Z-matrix of the N, CA and C atoms (Angstrom, degrees):
N
C 1 1.528
C 2 1.538 1 104.88
N 3 1.306 2 110.41 1 128.77
C 4 1.499 3 118.90 2 -179.82
C 5 1.499 4 108.61 3 -89.97
N 6 1.389 5 116.79 4 145.51
C 7 1.433 6 123.59 5 171.57
C 8 1.527 7 112.98 6 -75.73
N 9 1.242 8 114.73 7 139.08
C 10 1.567 9 118.83 8 -178.87
C 11 1.559 10 104.72 9 -67.72
N 12 1.317 11 112.21 10 142.40
C 13 1.469 12 118.42 11 176.10
C 14 1.471 13 111.58 12 -69.03
N 15 1.368 14 114.68 13 172.25
C 16 1.492 15 123.67 14 -173.25
C 17 1.531 16 104.96 15 -72.60
N 18 1.374 17 118.15 16 -40.50
C 19 1.505 18 120.79 17 -177.53
C 20 1.612 19 107.44 18 -65.81
N 21 1.267 20 119.81 19 -41.10
C 22 1.504 21 117.78 20 -174.68
C 23 1.519 22 106.11 21 -74.00
N 24 1.312 23 126.35 22 -24.91
C 25 1.404 24 125.05 23 175.24
C 26 1.539 25 110.49 24 -73.97
N 27 1.153 26 122.74 25 -31.16
C 28 1.497 27 123.57 26 177.78
C 29 1.526 28 115.17 27 -84.18
N 30 1.270 29 120.46 28 -14.10
C 31 1.500 30 118.64 29 179.41
C 32 1.435 31 116.04 30 -59.44
N 33 1.455 32 115.68 31 -47.66
C 34 1.488 33 114.18 32 179.82
C 35 1.494 34 114.74 33 -63.68
N 36 1.324 35 117.36 34 -30.46
C 37 1.417 36 119.50 35 175.65
C 38 1.326 37 118.35 36 -68.91
N 39 1.435 38 115.80 37 -39.78
C 40 1.513 39 118.91 38 175.09
C 41 1.505 40 109.13 39 -64.78
N 42 1.390 41 118.99 40 -46.72
C 43 1.405 42 117.38 41 -176.54
C 44 1.524 43 110.77 42 -59.03
N 45 1.365 44 118.80 43 -36.38
C 46 1.414 45 121.99 44 -179.93
C 47 1.576 46 111.50 45 -64.15
N 48 1.206 47 110.52 46 -43.61
C 49 1.571 48 115.00 47 178.36
C 50 1.479 49 111.88 48 -65.18
N 51 1.323 50 118.44 49 -38.32
C 52 1.448 51 123.43 50 176.12
C 53 1.475 52 114.20 51 -58.98
N 54 1.398 53 112.08 52 -41.31
C 55 1.473 54 120.35 53 -177.48
C 56 1.500 55 111.69 54 -66.03
N 57 1.355 56 110.36 55 -42.26
C 58 1.531 57 115.21 56 -175.65
C 59 1.481 58 112.25 57 -74.67
N 60 1.344 59 121.46 58 -25.19
C 61 1.437 60 125.80 59 -174.58
C 62 1.558 61 108.67 60 -75.66
N 63 1.340 62 116.23 61 136.77
C 64 1.458 63 122.02 62 175.08
C 65 1.579 64 118.54 63 -115.84
N 66 1.380 65 109.17 64 1.63
C 67 1.385 66 117.46 65 -179.66
C 68 1.536 67 115.14 66 -98.42
N 69 1.290 68 114.43 67 -0.32
C 70 1.485 69 118.87 68 176.67
C 71 1.449 70 111.03 69 -101.99
N 72 1.400 71 116.13 70 121.68
C 73 1.510 72 120.18 71 178.72
C 74 1.566 73 107.27 72 -112.97
N 75 1.224 74 111.95 73 136.97
C 76 1.498 75 121.10 74 175.44
C 77 1.454 76 111.48 75 -88.94
N 78 1.329 77 122.53 76 111.28
C 79 1.418 78 123.16 77 179.72
C 80 1.418 79 109.40 78 -105.52
N 81 1.437 80 119.45 79 133.34
C 82 1.398 81 120.60 80 179.80
C 83 1.523 82 110.97 81 -69.35
N 84 1.361 83 114.57 82 150.49
C 85 1.376 84 121.04 83 178.13
C 86 1.523 85 115.02 84 -51.11
N 87 1.346 86 118.93 85 125.14
C 88 1.528 87 119.31 86 -178.56
C 89 1.492 88 117.85 87 80.93
N 90 1.366 89 116.44 88 -3.79
C 91 1.478 90 124.42 89 -179.98
C 92 1.536 91 112.72 90 -96.29
N 93 1.352 92 112.13 91 -177.68
C 94 1.431 93 117.86 92 -177.74
C 95 1.581 94 109.23 93 -126.48
N 96 1.212 95 124.35 94 150.40
C 97 1.462 96 128.26 95 179.77
C 98 1.384 97 105.74 96 -75.16
N 99 1.398 98 116.94 97 160.60
C 100 1.539 99 121.75 98 172.08
C 101 1.473 100 117.02 99 -63.54
N 102 1.415 101 111.88 100 -38.52
C 103 1.454 102 119.83 101 177.00
C 104 1.457 103 112.92 102 -57.46
N 105 1.426 104 117.40 103 -47.12
C 106 1.354 105 122.60 104 -178.07
C 107 1.513 106 112.91 105 -65.59
N 108 1.350 107 117.11 106 -38.15
C 109 1.522 108 121.46 107 174.64
C 110 1.516 109 109.28 108 -61.83
N 111 1.332 110 118.24 109 -42.65
C 112 1.392 111 118.98 110 -175.47
C 113 1.562 112 113.21 111 -67.69
N 114 1.359 113 109.75 112 -38.94
C 115 1.527 114 112.82 113 177.92
C 116 1.553 115 110.74 114 -67.90
N 117 1.317 116 120.34 115 -37.22
C 118 1.456 117 120.63 116 176.04
C 119 1.534 118 114.45 117 -65.82
N 120 1.356 119 117.98 118 -36.17
C 121 1.466 120 119.60 119 174.12
C 122 1.443 121 111.71 120 -66.54
N 123 1.365 122 119.56 121 -41.08
C 124 1.478 123 119.74 122 176.94
C 125 1.507 124 114.21 123 -59.92
N 126 1.347 125 114.31 124 -45.53
C 127 1.439 126 121.30 125 177.97
C 128 1.522 127 113.99 126 -61.35
N 129 1.391 128 114.05 127 -39.21
C 130 1.539 129 111.88 128 177.25
C 131 1.559 130 111.57 129 -69.17
N 132 1.402 131 118.91 130 -37.32
C 133 1.448 132 120.13 131 178.06
C 134 1.397 133 110.06 132 -59.49
N 135 1.311 134 121.68 133 -41.78
C 136 1.429 135 126.93 134 -175.14
C 137 1.552 136 111.09 135 -67.29
N 138 1.431 137 112.80 136 -45.28
C 139 1.436 138 118.03 137 171.73
C 140 1.461 139 115.15 138 -60.04
N 141 1.324 140 119.75 139 -37.17
C 142 1.474 141 125.41 140 178.26
C 143 1.599 142 111.97 141 -62.09
N 144 1.421 143 110.41 142 -42.36
C 145 1.454 144 118.30 143 179.48
C 146 1.534 145 110.51 144 -67.80
N 147 1.318 146 116.58 145 -40.18
C 148 1.437 147 119.55 146 177.55
C 149 1.497 148 113.69 147 -66.08
N 150 1.289 149 119.47 148 -38.81
C 151 1.464 150 128.01 149 175.37
C 152 1.566 151 110.52 150 -64.73
N 153 1.313 152 120.16 151 -38.65
C 154 1.470 153 128.35 152 175.07
C 155 1.481 154 107.14 153 -63.17
N 156 1.285 155 116.86 154 -53.61
C 157 1.509 156 115.33 155 -177.38
C 158 1.590 157 113.82 156 -66.68
N 159 1.285 158 119.35 157 -34.05
C 160 1.372 159 123.83 158 173.49
C 161 1.548 160 110.69 159 -62.77
N 162 1.276 161 117.68 160 -38.61
C 163 1.514 162 123.36 161 -176.18
C 164 1.576 163 103.23 162 -74.88
N 165 1.301 164 124.19 163 -41.00
C 166 1.409 165 121.32 164 -178.52
C 167 1.579 166 109.13 165 -67.09
N 168 1.394 167 116.00 166 -43.26
C 169 1.473 168 118.01 167 177.55
C 170 1.522 169 114.65 168 -61.44
N 171 1.344 170 113.05 169 -36.44
C 172 1.466 171 116.81 170 175.58
C 173 1.578 172 115.01 171 -65.42
N 174 1.297 173 115.09 172 -43.13
C 175 1.440 174 124.32 173 176.23
C 176 1.543 175 110.98 174 -60.20
N 177 1.310 176 114.18 175 -40.88
C 178 1.517 177 115.57 176 -177.95
C 179 1.555 178 109.67 177 -72.21
N 180 1.323 179 116.38 178 -34.50
C 181 1.462 180 117.62 179 -179.40
C 182 1.491 181 106.66 180 -68.45
N 183 1.411 182 121.12 181 -47.27
C 184 1.347 183 123.56 182 -177.61
C 185 1.577 184 113.50 183 -60.89
N 186 1.337 185 111.89 184 -39.55
C 187 1.495 186 119.20 185 175.19
C 188 1.544 187 113.37 186 -62.47
N 189 1.406 188 112.45 187 -46.04
C 190 1.409 189 111.84 188 176.22
C 191 1.464 190 118.13 189 -66.70
N 192 1.335 191 115.65 190 -35.78
C 193 1.549 192 120.55 191 176.25
C 194 1.527 193 110.25 192 -63.80
N 195 1.384 194 119.29 193 -41.19
C 196 1.410 195 121.91 194 176.97
C 197 1.550 196 111.14 195 -63.35
N 198 1.285 197 121.01 196 -45.29
C 199 1.409 198 124.28 197 179.72
C 200 1.567 199 110.89 198 -60.70
N 201 1.326 200 112.50 199 -46.87
C 202 1.527 201 114.98 200 -175.70
C 203 1.630 202 106.98 201 -67.85
N 204 1.227 203 115.07 202 -36.17
C 205 1.544 204 115.85 203 -179.22
C 206 1.544 205 109.97 204 -66.75
N 207 1.324 206 115.28 205 -40.11
C 208 1.470 207 114.80 206 177.99
C 209 1.481 208 110.93 207 -69.96
N 210 1.359 209 122.52 208 -43.09
C 211 1.385 210 118.63 209 178.00
C 212 1.552 211 116.09 210 -63.26
N 213 1.460 212 116.13 211 -35.23
C 214 1.392 213 117.58 212 178.58
C 215 1.574 214 106.16 213 -66.20
N 216 1.350 215 121.30 214 -35.37
C 217 1.399 216 123.73 215 -178.39
C 218 1.539 217 108.22 216 -65.42
N 219 1.279 218 117.33 217 -42.33
C 220 1.551 219 120.45 218 -179.83
C 221 1.456 220 109.02 219 -64.55
N 222 1.292 221 118.90 220 -40.10
C 223 1.471 222 121.48 221 -176.64
C 224 1.500 223 109.86 222 -70.07
N 225 1.318 224 119.80 223 -37.35
C 226 1.481 225 119.34 224 -178.42
C 227 1.530 226 106.13 225 -72.19
N 228 1.415 227 121.57 226 -36.14
C 229 1.374 228 121.60 227 178.04
C 230 1.528 229 113.28 228 -64.72
N 231 1.366 230 116.50 229 -42.37
C 232 1.419 231 120.98 230 -175.69
C 233 1.593 232 112.17 231 -72.40
N 234 1.327 233 115.30 232 -45.30
C 235 1.454 234 122.64 233 -171.40
C 236 1.535 235 114.88 234 -95.92
N 237 1.312 236 121.13 235 -12.58
C 238 1.351 237 120.60 236 -179.21
C 239 1.570 238 113.51 237 -120.20
N 240 1.425 239 109.76 238 -55.41
C 241 1.514 240 112.53 239 -173.28
C 242 1.578 241 109.19 240 -72.87
N 243 1.235 242 118.40 241 -41.66
C 244 1.524 243 122.76 242 -178.21
C 245 1.520 244 107.74 243 -58.95
N 246 1.416 245 122.21 244 -58.24
C 247 1.461 246 115.97 245 178.58
C 248 1.457 247 118.58 246 -58.02
N 249 1.370 248 113.19 247 -32.82
C 250 1.574 249 114.71 248 178.93
C 251 1.592 250 112.77 249 -69.69
N 252 1.348 251 117.19 250 -35.87
C 253 1.381 252 123.53 251 178.52
C 254 1.577 253 109.01 252 -67.72
N 255 1.388 254 113.54 253 -47.67
C 256 1.476 255 116.71 254 178.12
C 257 1.606 256 114.89 255 -60.16
N 258 1.412 257 109.22 256 -39.36
C 259 1.577 258 113.68 257 -178.77
C 260 1.546 259 105.71 258 -63.83
N 261 1.320 260 119.54 259 -40.28
C 262 1.439 261 118.33 260 -178.70
C 263 1.506 262 112.89 261 -64.44
N 264 1.364 263 117.24 262 -52.39
C 265 1.408 264 122.38 263 177.72
C 266 1.527 265 115.29 264 -55.56
N 267 1.432 266 111.98 265 -43.66
C 268 1.438 267 113.57 266 -179.81
C 269 1.548 268 115.62 267 -65.54
N 270 1.356 269 113.80 268 -31.63
C 271 1.513 270 121.14 269 -179.77
C 272 1.469 271 107.17 270 -67.45
N 273 1.315 272 118.33 271 -50.28
C 274 1.477 273 120.98 272 -175.13
C 275 1.611 274 108.82 273 -64.90
N 276 1.333 275 112.06 274 -44.98
C 277 1.470 276 118.71 275 -178.90
C 278 1.528 277 111.05 276 -57.41
N 279 1.211 278 122.28 277 -49.18
C 280 1.517 279 126.30 278 -179.88
C 281 1.483 280 108.99 279 -68.38
N 282 1.252 281 124.16 280 -43.26
C 283 1.547 282 125.45 281 173.61
C 284 1.450 283 107.90 282 -49.97
N 285 1.357 284 119.99 283 -48.06
C 286 1.405 285 125.04 284 -175.41
C 287 1.513 286 109.45 285 -70.53
N 288 1.349 287 117.13 286 -34.82
C 289 1.544 288 119.43 287 172.58
C 290 1.487 289 112.13 288 -59.50
N 291 1.301 290 117.33 289 -41.76
C 292 1.445 291 121.29 290 -179.47
C 293 1.537 292 110.12 291 -62.82
N 294 1.314 293 117.95 292 -59.35
C 295 1.455 294 121.54 293 -173.10
C 296 1.608 295 111.38 294 -67.39
N 297 1.248 296 115.07 295 -37.84
C 298 1.513 297 117.39 296 -177.26
C 299 1.492 298 110.53 297 -68.42
N 300 1.401 299 114.93 298 -33.36
C 301 1.479 300 113.34 299 176.62
C 302 1.454 301 113.52 300 -78.02
N 303 1.405 302 116.12 301 -39.88
C 304 1.515 303 119.55 302 -179.38
C 305 1.574 304 109.45 303 -61.18
N 306 1.276 305 116.97 304 -34.67
C 307 1.495 306 111.06 305 -171.92
C 308 1.551 307 104.33 306 -111.95
N 309 1.358 308 118.93 307 19.53
C 310 1.453 309 121.36 308 175.30
C 311 1.523 310 117.12 309 48.00
N 312 1.320 311 113.74 310 45.17
C 313 1.487 312 116.12 311 -177.02
C 314 1.525 313 106.75 312 -121.00
N 315 1.337 314 118.17 313 20.63
C 316 1.452 315 122.04 314 -177.50
C 317 1.586 316 112.37 315 -86.08
N 318 1.312 317 119.75 316 133.26
C 319 1.478 318 132.76 317 -5.08
C 320 1.410 319 119.37 318 -92.59
N 321 1.368 320 120.54 319 19.09
C 322 1.387 321 122.90 320 -169.69
C 323 1.516 322 114.60 321 -75.55
N 324 1.277 323 111.37 322 -31.59
C 325 1.501 324 113.78 323 176.41
C 326 1.510 325 112.82 324 -63.88
N 327 1.309 326 117.79 325 -44.46
C 328 1.451 327 122.39 326 172.01
C 329 1.554 328 114.36 327 -64.03
N 330 1.283 329 114.93 328 -36.84
C 331 1.470 330 114.77 329 178.06
C 332 1.535 331 108.25 330 -66.64
N 333 1.354 332 119.41 331 -40.30
C 334 1.474 333 118.69 332 -176.50
C 335 1.548 334 112.47 333 -67.19
N 336 1.439 335 112.92 334 -44.87
C 337 1.475 336 115.91 335 176.46
C 338 1.514 337 113.43 336 -64.08
N 339 1.315 338 114.09 337 -42.01
C 340 1.461 339 122.09 338 -175.86
C 341 1.578 340 113.69 339 -60.11
N 342 1.238 341 114.38 340 -37.42
C 343 1.499 342 124.03 341 179.56
C 344 1.488 343 114.58 342 -91.42
N 345 1.403 344 119.25 343 -32.71
C 346 1.394 345 124.29 344 -175.27
C 347 1.468 346 112.52 345 -79.10
N 348 1.338 347 117.71 346 -44.27
C 349 1.475 348 117.09 347 178.12
C 350 1.432 349 120.65 348 -66.43
N 351 1.360 350 118.37 349 -45.53
C 352 1.502 351 115.96 350 175.28
C 353 1.502 352 113.53 351 -60.06
N 354 1.424 353 116.56 352 -45.51
C 355 1.359 354 124.23 353 173.87
C 356 1.486 355 114.71 354 -47.13
N 357 1.329 356 118.80 355 -50.83
C 358 1.339 357 127.89 356 -177.67
C 359 1.632 358 110.62 357 -66.59
N 360 1.214 359 115.55 358 -43.55
C 361 1.470 360 120.08 359 -177.85
C 362 1.592 361 107.61 360 -71.02
N 363 1.340 362 113.18 361 -40.26
C 364 1.486 363 109.83 362 -177.53
C 365 1.579 364 107.29 363 -71.78
N 366 1.195 365 123.42 364 -29.77
C 367 1.522 366 125.37 365 178.65
C 368 1.474 367 106.68 366 -66.28
N 369 1.354 368 119.75 367 -38.02
C 370 1.386 369 121.78 368 179.20
C 371 1.556 370 119.58 369 -90.16
N 372 1.278 371 116.03 370 7.49
C 373 1.358 372 126.93 371 -171.11
C 374 1.568 373 111.46 372 -63.02
N 375 1.300 374 120.80 373 -48.53
C 376 1.429 375 124.98 374 177.84
C 377 1.535 376 113.02 375 -59.32
N 378 1.302 377 116.96 376 -53.89
C 379 1.503 378 118.06 377 178.57
C 380 1.573 379 112.18 378 -61.11
N 381 1.290 380 113.07 379 -38.82
C 382 1.494 381 116.02 380 176.06
C 383 1.533 382 110.94 381 -63.06
N 384 1.298 383 117.32 382 -38.50
C 385 1.582 384 116.11 383 -179.33
C 386 1.525 385 106.31 384 -72.35
N 387 1.227 386 121.52 385 -24.43
C 388 1.465 387 120.59 386 -176.95
C 389 1.547 388 110.94 387 -78.29
N 390 1.361 389 111.95 388 -38.58
C 391 1.485 390 117.14 389 -169.23
C 392 1.568 391 111.19 390 -101.67
N 393 1.287 392 119.82 391 -32.10
C 394 1.399 393 122.18 392 179.63
C 395 1.548 394 107.96 393 -94.92
N 396 1.293 395 116.75 394 93.48
C 397 1.514 396 124.04 395 -165.13
C 398 1.456 397 105.80 396 -149.28
N 399 1.385 398 122.08 397 134.19
C 400 1.474 399 126.00 398 -177.88
C 401 1.449 400 114.67 399 -59.79
N 402 1.385 401 116.14 400 -21.74
C 403 1.510 402 113.12 401 177.84
C 404 1.545 403 114.90 402 -92.47
N 405 1.292 404 116.46 403 1.64
C 406 1.439 405 123.96 404 177.27
C 407 1.525 406 113.54 405 -109.98
N 408 1.322 407 116.52 406 -3.36
C 409 1.481 408 118.47 407 179.48
C 410 1.440 409 108.17 408 -158.58
N 411 1.409 410 118.83 409 171.60
C 412 1.439 411 127.42 410 -178.92
C 413 1.534 412 106.05 411 -62.88
N 414 1.349 413 112.70 412 135.45
C 415 1.490 414 117.49 413 -177.19
C 416 1.554 415 114.53 414 -55.26
N 417 1.362 416 114.31 415 -42.08
C 418 1.475 417 122.56 416 177.34
C 419 1.465 418 112.81 417 -56.74
N 420 1.323 419 114.09 418 -48.92
C 421 1.488 420 120.86 419 177.60
C 422 1.549 421 109.41 420 -64.09
N 423 1.315 422 115.21 421 -43.97
C 424 1.442 423 117.20 422 176.59
C 425 1.534 424 113.95 423 -59.78
N 426 1.281 425 115.58 424 -41.54
C 427 1.473 426 116.13 425 -176.36
C 428 1.551 427 111.17 426 -72.65
N 429 1.326 428 110.46 427 -37.83
C 430 1.559 429 111.16 428 179.69
C 431 1.590 430 108.76 429 -67.48
N 432 1.325 431 119.13 430 -37.72
C 433 1.476 432 120.26 431 177.40
C 434 1.459 433 113.30 432 -63.81
N 435 1.377 434 118.56 433 -47.15
C 436 1.484 435 119.56 434 -178.21
C 437 1.570 436 108.54 435 -64.64
N 438 1.316 437 118.45 436 -39.45
C 439 1.513 438 117.90 437 -178.01
C 440 1.558 439 111.08 438 -69.41
N 441 1.346 440 117.37 439 -25.61
C 442 1.494 441 121.06 440 178.22
C 443 1.567 442 106.72 441 -76.13
N 444 1.368 443 115.13 442 -39.40
C 445 1.573 444 114.26 443 178.50
C 446 1.502 445 108.00 444 -75.86
N 447 1.307 446 123.84 445 -23.96
C 448 1.501 447 118.13 446 171.20
C 449 1.496 448 113.69 447 -73.96
N 450 1.297 449 116.74 448 -29.80
C 451 1.415 450 123.92 449 179.07
C 452 1.529 451 106.44 450 -70.10
N 453 1.273 452 118.15 451 -45.42
C 454 1.506 453 123.59 452 -179.69
C 455 1.493 454 110.68 453 -61.64
N 456 1.388 455 115.09 454 -41.10
C 457 1.524 456 118.00 455 177.61
C 458 1.440 457 108.79 456 -69.05
N 459 1.290 458 126.03 457 -37.33
C 460 1.447 459 126.43 458 -178.46
C 461 1.508 460 108.48 459 -68.26
N 462 1.311 461 117.06 460 -42.57
C 463 1.427 462 118.55 461 172.60
C 464 1.540 463 117.34 462 -54.80
N 465 1.298 464 112.76 463 -37.83
C 466 1.541 465 118.72 464 177.57
C 467 1.406 466 110.00 465 -74.75
N 468 1.415 467 119.37 466 -30.84
C 469 1.474 468 120.57 467 -178.88
C 470 1.571 469 110.42 468 -72.16
N 471 1.310 470 112.61 469 -43.71
C 472 1.614 471 114.68 470 174.99
C 473 1.451 472 112.48 471 -61.91
N 474 1.309 473 119.79 472 -38.38
C 475 1.434 474 121.77 473 177.25
C 476 1.486 475 113.16 474 -61.13
N 477 1.376 476 109.85 475 -41.80
C 478 1.545 477 113.96 476 -179.21
C 479 1.477 478 109.56 477 -65.02
N 480 1.322 479 123.30 478 -40.01
C 481 1.331 480 124.24 479 171.75
C 482 1.516 481 117.52 480 -59.09
N 483 1.320 482 112.83 481 -43.20
C 484 1.495 483 121.44 482 -178.43
C 485 1.449 484 112.94 483 -66.42
N 486 1.361 485 113.74 484 -45.39
C 487 1.457 486 119.52 485 -177.38
C 488 1.531 487 114.83 486 -59.32
N 489 1.380 488 109.42 487 -48.49
C 490 1.519 489 115.04 488 -175.52
C 491 1.494 490 105.72 489 -72.97
N 492 1.321 491 123.57 490 -37.10
C 493 1.484 492 125.98 491 179.16
C 494 1.571 493 109.57 492 -61.22
N 495 1.281 494 119.09 493 -50.80
C 496 1.470 495 120.40 494 179.17
C 497 1.428 496 113.23 495 -67.40
N 498 1.357 497 120.87 496 -32.43
C 499 1.371 498 125.33 497 177.45
C 500 1.563 499 111.65 498 -61.89
N 501 1.406 500 113.31 499 -44.26
C 502 1.435 501 121.44 500 -178.35
C 503 1.596 502 108.63 501 -70.34
N 504 1.256 503 114.83 502 -35.55
C 505 1.492 504 118.49 503 174.53
C 506 1.539 505 109.08 504 -62.40
N 507 1.254 506 121.10 505 -49.68
C 508 1.508 507 125.06 506 179.25
C 509 1.493 508 110.65 507 -61.76
N 510 1.327 509 119.74 508 -38.22
C 511 1.353 510 119.80 509 -172.57
C 512 1.436 511 117.85 510 -88.17
N 513 1.257 512 113.98 511 -32.38
C 514 1.571 513 120.55 512 -175.02
C 515 1.498 514 116.33 513 -115.80
N 516 1.371 515 111.74 514 -4.53
C 517 1.571 516 116.73 515 176.49
C 518 1.378 517 112.30 516 85.14
N 519 1.344 518 119.33 517 -178.96
C 520 1.366 519 127.97 518 -175.03
C 521 1.551 520 116.78 519 -115.35
N 522 1.404 521 113.31 520 11.52
C 523 1.431 522 117.83 521 -172.58
C 524 1.506 523 110.20 522 -82.44
N 525 1.381 524 112.15 523 -178.16
C 526 1.404 525 121.54 524 -179.50
C 527 1.588 526 114.93 525 -64.90
N 528 1.230 527 114.76 526 -35.24
C 529 1.557 528 120.42 527 -179.72
C 530 1.559 529 108.56 528 -70.45
N 531 1.351 530 117.79 529 -39.41
C 532 1.483 531 119.54 530 170.70
C 533 1.476 532 112.81 531 -58.10
N 534 1.303 533 120.99 532 -46.89
C 535 1.327 534 125.02 533 178.68
C 536 1.520 535 116.29 534 -59.65
N 537 1.218 536 117.31 535 -47.84
C 538 1.521 537 125.48 536 175.49
C 539 1.519 538 112.56 537 -60.85
N 540 1.347 539 113.37 538 -43.22
C 541 1.503 540 116.15 539 179.16
C 542 1.526 541 110.46 540 -66.97
N 543 1.328 542 118.82 541 -43.14
C 544 1.452 543 121.81 542 -179.87
C 545 1.560 544 109.15 543 -65.46
N 546 1.254 545 119.82 544 -39.97
C 547 1.512 546 122.70 545 179.91
C 548 1.569 547 109.62 546 -66.69
N 549 1.296 548 116.80 547 -44.55
C 550 1.594 549 120.86 548 -177.67
C 551 1.547 550 106.84 549 -65.52
N 552 1.345 551 117.33 550 -49.52
C 553 1.487 552 115.27 551 -179.03
C 554 1.515 553 111.86 552 -59.94
N 555 1.302 554 117.75 553 -41.22
C 556 1.526 555 118.63 554 -179.05
C 557 1.574 556 106.28 555 -61.08
N 558 1.243 557 119.43 556 -45.86
C 559 1.504 558 119.45 557 -176.58
C 560 1.483 559 113.28 558 -70.06
N 561 1.248 560 115.30 559 -49.15
C 562 1.507 561 119.02 560 -176.13
C 563 1.509 562 112.14 561 -68.12
N 564 1.231 563 120.37 562 -31.18
C 565 1.503 564 119.14 563 179.53
C 566 1.483 565 108.71 564 -88.07
N 567 1.312 566 123.30 565 -38.49
C 568 1.441 567 123.45 566 -175.74
C 569 1.571 568 115.17 567 -69.00
N 570 1.344 569 116.20 568 -39.82
C 571 1.429 570 117.84 569 -172.74
C 572 1.528 571 111.20 570 -65.79
N 573 1.430 572 121.13 571 -42.17
C 574 1.489 573 115.28 572 179.75
C 575 1.470 574 109.82 573 -68.23
N 576 1.336 575 119.30 574 -28.27
C 577 1.549 576 118.62 575 -175.85
C 578 1.612 577 106.74 576 -81.45
N 579 1.367 578 122.90 577 -2.93
C 580 1.362 579 126.98 578 173.75
C 581 1.539 580 106.28 579 64.93
N 582 1.385 581 119.85 580 41.97
C 583 1.426 582 122.77 581 177.08
C 584 1.458 583 107.98 582 -129.73
N 585 1.329 584 120.73 583 25.67
C 586 1.483 585 122.31 584 -174.98
C 587 1.525 586 107.92 585 -76.36
N 588 1.363 587 117.77 586 -22.16
C 589 1.459 588 119.86 587 -179.84
C 590 1.482 589 113.07 588 -67.63
N 591 1.359 590 120.45 589 -12.05
C 592 1.443 591 120.36 590 172.86
C 593 1.504 592 118.39 591 -72.12
N 594 1.340 593 115.49 592 -6.96
C 595 1.455 594 116.92 593 177.90
C 596 1.554 595 108.61 594 -78.55
N 597 1.377 596 115.71 595 -11.51
C 598 1.410 597 115.72 596 179.17
C 599 1.579 598 112.27 597 -80.07
N 600 1.353 599 114.94 598 149.02
C 601 1.461 600 117.95 599 -178.95
C 602 1.586 601 104.95 600 -146.19
N 603 1.324 602 111.63 601 -169.65
C 604 1.489 603 115.03 602 178.26
C 605 1.570 604 110.05 603 -63.30
N 606 1.342 605 118.59 604 133.36
C 607 1.481 606 126.04 605 14.06
C 608 1.540 607 117.17 606 -97.71
N 609 1.441 608 114.76 607 10.11
C 610 1.456 609 114.79 608 -178.16
C 611 1.423 610 111.09 609 -81.37
N 612 1.257 611 120.29 610 -22.34
C 613 1.582 612 127.25 611 -179.57
C 614 1.489 613 103.17 612 -126.48
N 615 1.345 614 114.75 613 125.87
C 616 1.449 615 121.24 614 -176.90
C 617 1.538 616 104.30 615 -135.06
N 618 1.313 617 117.14 616 128.76
C 619 1.439 618 122.22 617 177.57
C 620 1.467 619 107.95 618 -114.90
N 621 1.339 620 116.94 619 154.93
C 622 1.399 621 121.62 620 178.61
C 623 1.527 622 113.20 621 -123.32
N 624 1.334 623 121.89 622 125.62
C 625 1.318 624 124.55 623 -174.95
C 626 1.489 625 112.03 624 -58.64
N 627 1.329 626 115.35 625 136.10
C 628 1.456 627 118.84 626 -174.00
C 629 1.700 628 105.57 627 -100.66
N 630 1.218 629 119.10 628 141.16
C 631 1.439 630 125.86 629 -172.71
C 632 1.558 631 111.87 630 -104.48
N 633 1.371 632 115.22 631 11.02
C 634 1.441 633 122.09 632 -176.25
C 635 1.509 634 115.76 633 -113.04
N 636 1.340 635 117.18 634 -16.84
C 637 1.437 636 123.13 635 179.37
C 638 1.559 637 113.21 636 -153.34
N 639 1.284 638 114.51 637 173.45
C 640 1.476 639 116.52 638 173.05
C 641 1.508 640 110.90 639 -78.06
N 642 1.289 641 115.02 640 169.20
C 643 1.551 642 121.35 641 -178.58
C 644 1.466 643 109.01 642 -56.03
N 645 1.287 644 118.16 643 128.72
C 646 1.460 645 122.87 644 175.81
C 647 1.524 646 110.34 645 -99.27
N 648 1.419 647 111.62 646 114.86
C 649 1.478 648 115.42 647 179.67
C 650 1.472 649 115.16 648 -84.16
N 651 1.397 650 115.56 649 118.41
C 652 1.412 651 119.45 650 -171.99
C 653 1.584 652 109.24 651 -96.85
N 654 1.336 653 115.60 652 137.13
C 655 1.426 654 117.70 653 177.34
C 656 1.439 655 109.14 654 -109.68
N 657 1.390 656 115.11 655 -178.88
C 658 1.479 657 119.80 656 -173.42
C 659 1.481 658 109.75 657 -64.05
N 660 1.301 659 119.93 658 -49.96
C 661 1.465 660 123.60 659 -176.31
C 662 1.546 661 115.82 660 -95.83
N 663 1.299 662 110.61 661 10.64
C 664 1.568 663 119.33 662 -179.31
C 665 1.461 664 115.24 663 52.00
N 666 1.387 665 118.33 664 32.75
C 667 1.388 666 125.46 665 179.91
C 668 1.519 667 113.41 666 -70.12
N 669 1.325 668 125.33 667 130.50
C 670 1.455 669 123.38 668 178.61
C 671 1.444 670 111.89 669 -70.52
N 672 1.349 671 117.64 670 162.79
C 673 1.483 672 123.87 671 179.35
C 674 1.522 673 107.47 672 -59.90
N 675 1.339 674 116.36 673 -44.81
C 676 1.458 675 120.40 674 -176.45
C 677 1.465 676 114.00 675 -52.04
N 678 1.443 677 114.82 676 -40.72
C 679 1.435 678 117.65 677 -179.66
C 680 1.566 679 112.62 678 -69.21
N 681 1.326 680 118.38 679 -39.05
C 682 1.419 681 122.13 680 175.86
C 683 1.571 682 111.19 681 -61.70
N 684 1.311 683 117.54 682 -43.50
C 685 1.406 684 121.13 683 176.92
C 686 1.484 685 115.05 684 -59.51
N 687 1.348 686 114.77 685 -30.51
C 688 1.429 687 121.41 686 -178.27
C 689 1.505 688 110.66 687 -78.32
N 690 1.362 689 111.85 688 -32.53
C 691 1.541 690 113.37 689 178.02
C 692 1.420 691 115.22 690 -87.69
N 693 1.339 692 117.89 691 -37.62
C 694 1.455 693 121.14 692 175.25
C 695 1.487 694 112.73 693 -94.82
N 696 1.327 695 122.79 694 105.47
C 697 1.419 696 123.22 695 -176.05
C 698 1.644 697 109.05 696 -63.69
């Protein structure tokens, strides 16, 4: 009778120990344990919640910034740009009131200046854009020249408004019927021509002075000066 070897004697003891132990997990080759999978799932959910909170915070910040920017833009347009524009128009208007009445040329002086100045500047627009350029002259001289041209054009624009306004007052009167007729004609004719947006002004329409070229006169059909010169001899 042979004696059992040492290894055979230890097998029952090892098996018993393995059966009683609860902290040993057998993991297949190349697989992952259940505890590892659970930990990864929890970390992913936590990261997803963090990303969602960051996204919500970023959206709130962007929305608040956009609202503040728009409100500041409206405030500047209403409290700064509108009073400055009205002050300029009122000054030109009253100066022309004084001289037109003194020399008895009302409203024809304003009509002549209001139509002659914009027409002249528009006709000379292309040569001015070629020669009055910051690359061809000192920038200070260029800036002063372009602002003077813009001032001249604005002077003509105010006179154009004033001349026609006073002419309508003189010819149609200042009563209720004259006001209604003028309003209806402006609406009924302008809307089909798709030019009704021109009734808007500051603060609804705001322009910014460009420092790279002279003032560009825009027409209804955006036709260049060269085209008009070719059509009108």
